[in-house]
C-alpha positions, 0 to 999 in steps of 0.5 A: 396426528399427521399434521404433527408428524408433517410439521416435524418433517417440515421443521427438520427440513428447515434445520438442515437447509439453514445449516447448509446455508450457514456452512456455506456462508463461513466458507465463503468468508474465509476464503482469501480474497486476492490482493490487488497487485500495487503499481511498481515505483517506475510505473507510477513515477516514470522518470524523474528529474531533481535538477541536481548540478552535476558537481553534486554527489549523494552522500546518503538516501534513506527510506523512511515511511513512504518517503525517499530522503536524499542528501547531497554534498559536498558541503563545500559547494553551496548549491550541493549542500541540501536535502531532498525529501520524495513521496514514494508513492507519487514521485512528488517532491515534498521538501528540500532543505537548503544548508546554506543560503 
């Protein structure tokens, strides 16, 4: 009878310890993790020179899916009639669409 009583007390202690560990695990999992702060655009890219003539003016600027699309004009000047596509993450020029040869 003494062994059964000791076994019962031991099992009760193990159940209580298991419940404490379970609650601790849930508490650790539910704590929100801090998001790493992303570097600003100027921190990543620095200064970017697009080599655009002084006569060229921006006609339109669009931000779409981590891309910056800049439409230049006026269309009467061949070297200004183009669209520049830049990657916002790196500042790299992804492409240029010229409207005239």
